[in-house]
N, C-alpha and C positions, 0 to 999 in steps of 0.2 A: 159228863157230857150234857150240855143243856139241850132240852127238847122243848119245842113250842107246839101246843095243840090249839087249833083255832076253829071255832064254830061261829055262826052268825051273831050270837050274843054272848060269847065267852072266849076269853083268852087264858090259857093255862100254861104256866112254865113248870117244867120238871127238871130238877137238877140240884146241885149244891147251892147253899145260900149265897156264897160269894159269886157264883156264876149268874144267878138271877139278878143280884144287885148290880153286877157289872153290865149286863145286858140292858137293864133299866137306865143306868147312868149314861151309857152310850146313846140310847134313844133320846134321852133328855138333851144331850149335847147337840144331837142332830136337829132338834126342834128349837134351839136357841138358848137352852139352859135354864130358863125361868118358868117353864111350863109344868104345872102340877101333874102328877100321875093321873089323877081322876080326869083331868081335861084331855090328856093324851088318849085315854081309853074311851071317853065319851065321844070324842071327835073321830075315833078310829083312824088316827094318823100314824099309828105305829107301823113301821115297815115290817111286814111279816115275812122276813127272810128266814130260810131254814139253814 
């Protein structure tokens, strides 16, 4: 089961590797598909859904 821990300057995923990859791919699709992970994190546009 994937878990997300969020603090003001840190986002931490805990789970199996495939769960983390899947969550990141879904978020990338929501943002248009061509957004690098570093940009997603720096802009804080990841939807922090539990």
